[in-house]
Backbone bond lengths (Angstrom), bond angles and torsions (degrees), N, CA, C in turn:
res aa  C-N    CA-C-N  psi(-1)  N-CA   C-N-CA  omega(-1)  CA-C   N-CA-C  phi
1 M - - - 1.464 - - 1.538 110.94 -
2 E 1.330 115.57 -41.28 1.459 120.08 179.63 1.529 110.76 -64.52
3 N 1.341 116.07 -38.69 1.467 119.86 178.43 1.527 111.06 -62.51
4 L 1.352 116.08 -40.32 1.459 120.29 179.74 1.528 110.47 -65.45
5 T 1.338 116.32 -44.30 1.466 120.37 178.48 1.517 111.27 -61.46
6 E 1.320 115.72 -42.29 1.461 120.49 179.37 1.526 111.08 -64.63
7 F 1.344 116.17 -39.80 1.463 120.86 178.80 1.532 110.91 -63.93
8 V 1.351 116.12 -45.38 1.469 120.79 179.70 1.520 110.29 -61.96
9 W 1.344 116.69 -44.27 1.459 121.01 -178.53 1.535 111.41 -65.32
10 T 1.324 116.45 -40.81 1.468 120.97 178.54 1.527 110.72 -64.53
11 T 1.329 115.68 -43.30 1.466 120.53 178.24 1.517 110.65 -62.69
12 W 1.335 115.42 -43.02 1.462 120.76 -179.84 1.530 110.52 -60.05
13 K 1.324 116.65 -47.09 1.467 120.41 -179.12 1.522 111.43 -64.88
14 S 1.332 116.30 -36.47 1.465 120.07 -178.94 1.524 112.13 -67.65
15 G 1.341 116.40 -26.28 1.467 120.41 -177.65 1.510 114.48 -74.58
16 G 1.323 117.96 -20.27 1.466 120.67 178.29 1.517 112.63 80.83
17 V 1.329 115.31 -165.28 1.464 121.65 -172.94 1.532 113.07 -68.36
18 V 1.326 117.90 -23.37 1.468 120.74 -178.59 1.527 111.38 -66.93
19 M 1.333 117.47 -18.03 1.466 120.57 179.34 1.530 111.73 -63.21
20 F 1.322 117.96 -30.94 1.472 120.69 -179.26 1.529 112.09 -65.00
21 P 1.347 119.34 -53.44 1.466 117.68 176.23 1.526 113.60 -65.13
22 L 1.331 117.63 -29.84 1.468 119.51 177.22 1.525 111.55 -63.38
23 V 1.322 116.15 -43.47 1.472 119.99 179.08 1.527 109.99 -66.22
24 L 1.328 117.15 -39.52 1.470 120.81 178.29 1.529 110.88 -62.23
25 V 1.335 116.73 -44.78 1.463 121.01 178.30 1.528 110.79 -63.22
26 A 1.327 116.84 -40.76 1.471 120.72 178.45 1.531 110.95 -61.01
27 L 1.332 116.49 -44.92 1.475 120.51 178.76 1.525 110.72 -60.95
28 L 1.325 117.01 -43.67 1.469 120.54 179.83 1.528 111.19 -64.74
29 I 1.333 116.82 -43.72 1.471 120.75 -179.09 1.529 110.26 -58.86
30 Y 1.325 116.28 -52.37 1.463 118.71 -173.09 1.518 112.31 -75.92
31 T 1.334 118.20 -25.18 1.466 120.30 174.87 1.526 110.42 -69.66
32 V 1.333 116.21 -48.89 1.470 120.75 -179.63 1.525 110.64 -63.68
33 A 1.336 117.21 -46.94 1.467 121.18 -177.59 1.525 111.18 -63.14
34 T 1.323 117.10 -44.32 1.466 120.50 -179.44 1.524 110.90 -63.87
35 S 1.344 117.08 -43.21 1.473 119.58 -179.18 1.524 111.39 -63.71
36 L 1.339 117.59 -37.80 1.463 120.55 178.99 1.530 111.40 -69.09
37 L 1.322 116.83 -42.44 1.468 120.03 178.93 1.521 111.21 -64.05
38 V 1.337 116.62 -40.47 1.472 120.66 177.07 1.530 109.99 -64.48
39 N 1.333 115.98 -40.83 1.467 120.95 179.02 1.527 110.97 -58.46
40 F 1.335 116.76 -46.68 1.460 120.20 178.87 1.530 111.36 -65.87
41 R 1.318 116.48 -37.00 1.472 120.13 -179.34 1.524 110.87 -64.91
42 Q 1.315 117.10 -35.87 1.466 120.93 -178.48 1.528 112.58 -72.40
43 R 1.315 117.36 -19.14 1.466 120.13 -177.38 1.531 112.08 -75.06
44 R 1.308 117.88 -28.37 1.472 123.94 172.32 1.536 114.87 59.57
45 F 1.299 119.12 14.70 1.464 120.40 -178.82 1.519 112.14 -68.66
46 R 1.347 117.63 -23.71 1.463 121.01 -176.96 1.527 112.10 -72.15
47 H 1.334 116.85 -18.88 1.471 120.21 -175.20 1.535 112.97 -96.18
48 L 1.336 116.95 0.96 1.463 120.00 -177.99 1.530 110.50 -86.61
49 K 1.317 115.82 134.06 1.468 121.09 177.32 1.523 109.72 -83.93
50 D 1.319 116.33 156.59 1.465 121.23 179.75 1.526 111.69 -59.97
51 E 1.354 115.98 -36.36 1.466 119.66 -179.46 1.535 110.37 -63.33
52 T 1.327 115.22 -40.79 1.466 120.17 179.77 1.521 110.64 -64.73
53 I 1.327 116.01 -45.93 1.467 120.31 -178.70 1.531 109.92 -63.86
54 T 1.335 116.46 -42.57 1.466 120.62 -179.83 1.521 110.99 -61.43
55 S 1.336 116.67 -41.83 1.475 119.89 179.06 1.521 110.93 -67.12
56 W 1.335 117.69 -35.85 1.465 120.97 177.77 1.529 110.92 -68.11
57 V 1.345 116.49 -37.32 1.463 120.35 178.44 1.525 109.76 -65.18
58 A 1.341 116.89 -39.63 1.466 121.28 179.56 1.531 111.30 -70.48
59 E 1.353 115.71 -35.11 1.468 120.56 179.11 1.528 109.19 -131.79
60 P 1.338 116.94 85.43 1.468 121.67 -173.07 1.521 114.87 -57.58
61 E 1.322 118.05 -28.65 1.469 120.10 -178.85 1.526 112.55 -65.84
62 Q 1.334 117.14 -18.33 1.464 120.71 177.90 1.529 112.60 -81.57
63 G 1.312 116.88 -17.00 1.466 121.73 -176.09 1.516 112.49 -60.70
64 E 1.332 115.13 142.42 1.464 121.17 -178.57 1.529 110.88 -118.61
65 G 1.313 115.13 153.45 1.461 121.75 173.84 1.520 113.69 62.91
66 E 1.317 114.94 -153.58 1.463 121.10 -177.15 1.522 111.28 -63.32
67 V 1.339 117.37 -40.73 1.470 120.96 -178.39 1.523 110.01 -62.56
68 G 1.329 116.19 -41.96 1.460 120.14 177.31 1.517 112.11 -61.45
69 E 1.328 116.72 -40.40 1.469 121.19 178.10 1.527 111.02 -63.23
70 I 1.336 116.21 -42.59 1.468 120.11 179.16 1.523 110.62 -63.45
71 I 1.331 116.68 -45.00 1.471 120.56 -179.72 1.524 110.68 -61.08
72 R 1.328 116.41 -45.22 1.470 119.20 -179.71 1.533 111.49 -65.16
73 Y 1.342 116.36 -40.51 1.466 119.57 -179.70 1.528 111.17 -64.52
74 T 1.339 116.70 -41.32 1.471 120.12 -175.62 1.529 112.79 -77.68
75 Q 1.349 117.40 -9.69 1.467 119.48 179.92 1.524 113.23 -114.51
76 D 1.316 117.77 -12.11 1.463 121.51 -174.78 1.537 110.99 -66.28
77 D 1.347 115.44 118.84 1.473 122.70 177.98 1.528 113.12 57.67
78 V 1.322 116.69 32.11 1.466 121.02 178.84 1.530 109.13 -91.20
79 R 1.331 115.56 132.70 1.465 120.07 -178.58 1.532 113.26 -117.15
80 K 1.347 116.04 -13.22 1.460 120.22 179.33 1.525 109.68 -133.87
81 A 1.331 115.22 152.31 1.468 120.06 178.98 1.527 111.05 -64.01
82 D 1.330 116.99 -31.73 1.466 120.68 178.31 1.524 111.72 -61.49
83 E 1.323 115.23 -33.47 1.466 119.40 179.24 1.528 110.63 -66.84
84 V 1.328 116.37 -34.07 1.471 120.52 176.74 1.526 109.53 -62.59
85 H 1.332 115.95 -46.60 1.467 120.79 179.04 1.528 110.60 -60.50
86 S 1.315 116.35 -41.48 1.465 120.97 179.42 1.521 111.29 -64.22
87 R 1.328 116.69 -41.05 1.475 120.44 179.00 1.523 111.30 -65.32
88 F 1.320 116.59 -40.96 1.471 119.31 178.64 1.526 111.53 -67.20
89 S 1.325 116.78 -35.27 1.468 120.02 175.57 1.522 110.32 -61.16
90 E 1.336 116.45 -38.38 1.465 121.41 177.32 1.534 110.65 -64.90
91 V 1.330 115.69 -43.03 1.474 120.45 -179.63 1.525 110.26 -61.96
92 I 1.330 115.96 -48.16 1.471 120.42 -179.39 1.528 110.54 -62.95
93 A 1.341 116.24 -42.56 1.468 120.38 -178.85 1.525 112.56 -66.82
94 S 1.332 116.82 -26.15 1.472 119.73 -178.24 1.527 113.04 -89.12
95 R 1.331 117.80 -20.53 1.466 120.17 -173.78 1.520 114.53 -108.18
96 L 1.320 118.34 -42.25 1.469 120.28 -174.22 1.533 114.73 -71.18
97 P 1.336 120.15 -38.60 1.472 118.77 -178.90 1.528 113.93 -56.43
98 F 1.329 118.04 -32.68 1.472 120.62 177.38 1.519 110.47 -58.00
99 F 1.338 116.36 -47.46 1.465 120.44 -178.92 1.528 111.36 -69.35
100 E 1.323 116.28 -36.67 1.465 119.45 179.49 1.533 110.91 -64.96
101 R 1.348 116.58 -42.57 1.469 119.89 178.96 1.520 111.40 -64.66
102 R 1.325 116.41 -43.87 1.467 120.14 -179.35 1.524 111.04 -66.55
103 L 1.331 116.67 -34.49 1.466 120.49 179.64 1.527 110.42 -69.30
104 I 1.328 117.61 -39.78 1.472 121.04 176.24 1.526 109.57 -62.18
105 Y 1.334 115.92 -43.77 1.470 121.37 178.99 1.533 110.45 -61.32
106 L 1.340 116.30 -43.71 1.464 121.13 -179.91 1.529 110.93 -64.46
107 N 1.327 117.53 -44.68 1.470 120.85 179.05 1.530 111.60 -62.64
108 T 1.336 116.44 -35.68 1.464 120.20 177.10 1.522 110.88 -64.83
109 L 1.334 116.46 -43.40 1.465 120.69 178.66 1.526 111.25 -63.49
110 V 1.333 115.85 -42.82 1.469 120.35 -179.46 1.531 110.41 -63.02
111 A 1.335 116.32 -39.84 1.471 119.87 179.08 1.527 111.48 -70.07
112 T 1.339 116.39 -25.36 1.473 120.84 -178.94 1.526 112.00 -71.77
113 A 1.336 117.22 -34.84 1.475 121.35 -174.22 1.535 112.89 -56.84
114 P 1.344 120.16 -53.46 1.472 118.20 179.52 1.526 112.80 -66.57
115 L 1.349 117.51 -27.30 1.464 119.76 176.81 1.527 110.97 -67.93
116 L 1.329 116.08 -38.38 1.465 119.58 174.95 1.522 110.34 -65.13
117 G 1.338 116.05 -39.06 1.469 119.90 175.43 1.509 111.41 -60.56
118 L 1.336 115.72 -39.61 1.463 120.36 177.98 1.531 110.85 -65.75
119 L 1.342 115.96 -38.45 1.469 119.81 176.52 1.529 110.46 -60.29
120 G 1.339 115.73 -43.05 1.462 120.00 176.82 1.518 111.99 -62.39
121 T 1.332 116.18 -36.76 1.467 120.44 177.44 1.529 111.00 -62.04
122 V 1.328 114.92 -45.93 1.472 119.67 179.99 1.528 110.35 -62.85
123 M 1.342 116.34 -44.18 1.470 119.73 179.87 1.532 111.20 -62.95
124 G 1.329 116.03 -40.27 1.467 120.16 178.26 1.516 112.14 -64.59
125 M 1.320 116.69 -41.08 1.457 119.89 179.56 1.532 111.53 -68.83
126 L 1.340 116.18 -35.52 1.459 119.58 175.87 1.529 110.86 -62.48
127 M 1.345 115.00 -40.34 1.474 119.71 177.41 1.532 110.14 -63.78
128 T 1.320 115.66 -39.48 1.466 120.44 179.04 1.525 111.03 -62.87
129 F 1.339 116.09 -47.08 1.466 119.58 -179.81 1.526 111.70 -65.70
130 K 1.340 115.27 -35.60 1.467 118.84 177.44 1.530 110.20 -62.81
131 G 1.333 115.74 -42.40 1.462 120.61 178.56 1.517 111.89 -63.15
132 L 1.336 115.40 -39.26 1.469 119.53 179.19 1.531 111.47 -66.73
133 S 1.332 115.85 -36.51 1.462 119.20 -178.58 1.525 112.04 -73.36
134 V 1.354 116.55 -34.64 1.469 120.54 -178.98 1.516 110.65 -75.28
135 G 1.341 115.58 -43.43 1.472 119.88 -178.02 1.520 110.25 72.92
136 G 1.303 117.25 -152.47 1.469 121.06 178.43 1.505 111.96 96.31
137 G 1.321 114.44 -177.09 1.460 120.99 -174.72 1.509 113.80 -69.71
138 K 1.357 117.72 -27.56 1.466 120.62 -176.74 1.523 111.66 -98.26
139 L 1.300 117.68 24.11 1.462 122.14 -177.50 1.524 111.74 -58.10
140 V 1.316 116.44 -45.74 1.475 120.50 -177.57 1.519 110.75 -62.54
141 D 1.340 116.74 -42.55 1.469 120.42 -179.58 1.518 111.63 -63.45
142 V 1.338 117.41 -43.49 1.465 121.61 -178.83 1.532 110.54 -65.20
143 V 1.329 116.64 -44.55 1.473 121.04 179.71 1.526 110.59 -63.89
144 A 1.333 116.77 -44.61 1.469 121.23 179.77 1.526 110.87 -62.51
145 S 1.343 116.07 -41.01 1.460 120.39 179.25 1.521 111.44 -63.77
146 G 1.336 117.02 -42.57 1.462 121.45 179.77 1.516 112.18 -65.11
147 I 1.324 116.73 -44.61 1.471 120.59 179.14 1.518 110.53 -65.44
148 S 1.336 117.09 -40.01 1.463 121.67 178.54 1.523 111.04 -60.31
149 E 1.346 115.95 -46.25 1.468 120.21 178.68 1.521 110.79 -61.25
150 A 1.341 116.13 -42.76 1.463 120.42 -179.06 1.526 111.76 -61.18
151 L 1.319 117.22 -43.75 1.472 120.86 -176.07 1.526 112.28 -76.09
152 I 1.318 117.30 -40.85 1.466 120.70 -176.38 1.523 111.18 -65.91
153 T 1.332 117.67 -43.99 1.462 119.33 -179.07 1.525 111.51 -66.68
154 T 1.329 116.81 -37.32 1.470 119.96 176.25 1.519 110.38 -62.38
155 E 1.323 115.82 -45.90 1.465 120.92 179.81 1.528 110.64 -62.33
156 M 1.324 117.52 -44.75 1.464 121.07 -179.69 1.525 111.11 -63.18
157 G 1.337 116.73 -42.39 1.465 120.17 178.73 1.518 111.82 -58.52
158 L 1.333 116.65 -42.41 1.466 120.99 179.58 1.524 111.85 -71.44
159 L 1.335 116.52 -39.97 1.470 120.32 179.45 1.531 111.87 -63.47
160 I 1.326 116.22 -31.71 1.459 120.24 177.47 1.526 110.51 -77.71
161 A 1.348 116.73 -42.55 1.462 121.04 -172.07 1.527 113.62 -73.91
162 V 1.324 118.46 -40.26 1.475 120.62 -173.10 1.536 112.13 -61.57
163 P 1.353 119.84 -50.78 1.469 118.10 174.98 1.528 112.26 -62.73
164 G 1.341 115.89 -32.51 1.462 119.74 178.41 1.518 112.07 -62.00
165 Y 1.338 116.80 -39.31 1.465 120.50 177.44 1.534 110.86 -61.74
166 F 1.317 116.77 -43.02 1.470 120.31 179.88 1.528 110.95 -65.31
167 M 1.329 116.33 -40.11 1.462 119.83 179.41 1.535 110.63 -67.11
168 A 1.333 116.83 -40.29 1.471 120.38 178.12 1.529 110.47 -63.79
169 Y 1.340 116.68 -38.61 1.464 120.45 178.00 1.534 110.77 -65.18
170 A 1.336 116.34 -42.30 1.467 120.43 178.71 1.525 110.81 -62.82
171 I 1.328 116.97 -39.82 1.464 120.86 179.77 1.525 110.44 -67.76
172 K 1.338 117.34 -40.13 1.467 119.94 178.17 1.521 110.68 -62.56
173 R 1.324 116.78 -39.45 1.466 119.97 176.99 1.521 111.32 -62.74
174 R 1.335 116.78 -42.48 1.471 120.61 178.51 1.526 110.29 -63.04
175 K 1.336 116.56 -41.19 1.468 120.23 179.61 1.528 110.65 -63.78
176 D 1.336 116.76 -43.81 1.469 121.04 178.73 1.525 110.74 -63.70
177 E 1.334 116.71 -39.73 1.468 120.50 177.59 1.523 110.95 -64.08
178 Y 1.331 116.22 -39.93 1.465 120.82 179.81 1.530 110.52 -65.57
179 E 1.333 116.04 -42.62 1.465 120.37 178.22 1.525 110.66 -63.79
180 A 1.331 116.52 -43.37 1.470 120.75 178.48 1.529 110.77 -63.52
181 F 1.337 116.58 -36.55 1.460 120.58 178.34 1.525 110.64 -64.06
182 L 1.341 117.20 -43.63 1.466 120.28 179.70 1.526 111.29 -63.87
183 V 1.337 116.56 -38.78 1.472 120.57 177.23 1.520 110.24 -64.92
184 R 1.348 115.95 -41.82 1.467 120.85 178.00 1.532 110.87 -63.74
185 L 1.306 116.68 -40.85 1.467 121.42 178.78 1.527 110.61 -64.20
186 E 1.321 116.09 -39.63 1.476 120.08 177.20 1.525 110.36 -63.43
187 S 1.336 116.80 -42.70 1.460 121.11 179.75 1.526 111.38 -61.70
188 L 1.328 116.95 -44.52 1.463 121.01 179.07 1.527 111.37 -64.33
189 T 1.321 116.65 -38.30 1.468 120.82 179.82 1.528 110.46 -67.43
190 L 1.335 117.08 -42.97 1.470 120.27 178.54 1.524 111.22 -63.97
191 Q 1.339 116.75 -40.19 1.470 120.25 177.02 1.537 110.49 -61.33
192 H 1.317 116.08 -41.20 1.469 120.94 179.24 1.526 110.44 -62.32
193 F 1.336 116.59 -42.97 1.457 120.00 -178.95 1.523 111.67 -68.63
194 K 1.332 116.66 -36.07 1.468 119.32 178.99 1.526 110.86 -67.52
195 R 1.341 116.40 -35.80 1.472 120.23 177.64 1.527 110.47 -65.59
196 K 1.320 116.03 -30.02 1.471 120.30 179.81 1.533 111.71 -82.01
197 G 1.362 115.14 -4.95 1.457 118.74 175.77 1.510 114.42 90.58
198 F 1.329 117.83 15.85 1.461 120.70 176.86 1.514 109.95 -72.06
199 V 1.328 117.41 141.00 1.465 121.22 177.96 1.520 109.74 -89.94
200 A 1.341 114.78 158.97 1.447 119.75 178.85 1.514 110.80 -69.86
């Protein structure tokens, strides 16, 4: 355990000042991504069968959770099929923009990580060139320190960004699935109303 702590501390020191914003960006990426994935998991819309949704649309009082609330809201005191479409537009407009904004924010953070790594690379190389220009007895130490900083920050930037890209892709898929589910729910509700003889 002590060896691992010593290794982490040595690596951290070798990375220079750019390690601080890199760690901050990493914390933000994984906090935002985890909260969004948990949010989608709690919605449980992916586990509902078509038969269940159809029965809830026919009898809204049976609906459970968020889906049940949406069904009841989109059918409460509705007299025309157009009103159903309008209610679903309200639901989509109130729920999807939150995920879209958070996804843009997450993608920005993920793109920032390798750029910060690149900044560390430039700073490390500048230190290396400075050491070469000064010369002296500690030339090897200065050059080694600069190259170490350049490589470590680049590696850290990539290690943070690559999993972040996969998490952002997974979240985008969940968002698209959620949007498709709401469209499907609207279609089933409109079909139900047309069977009951409601006019557009």
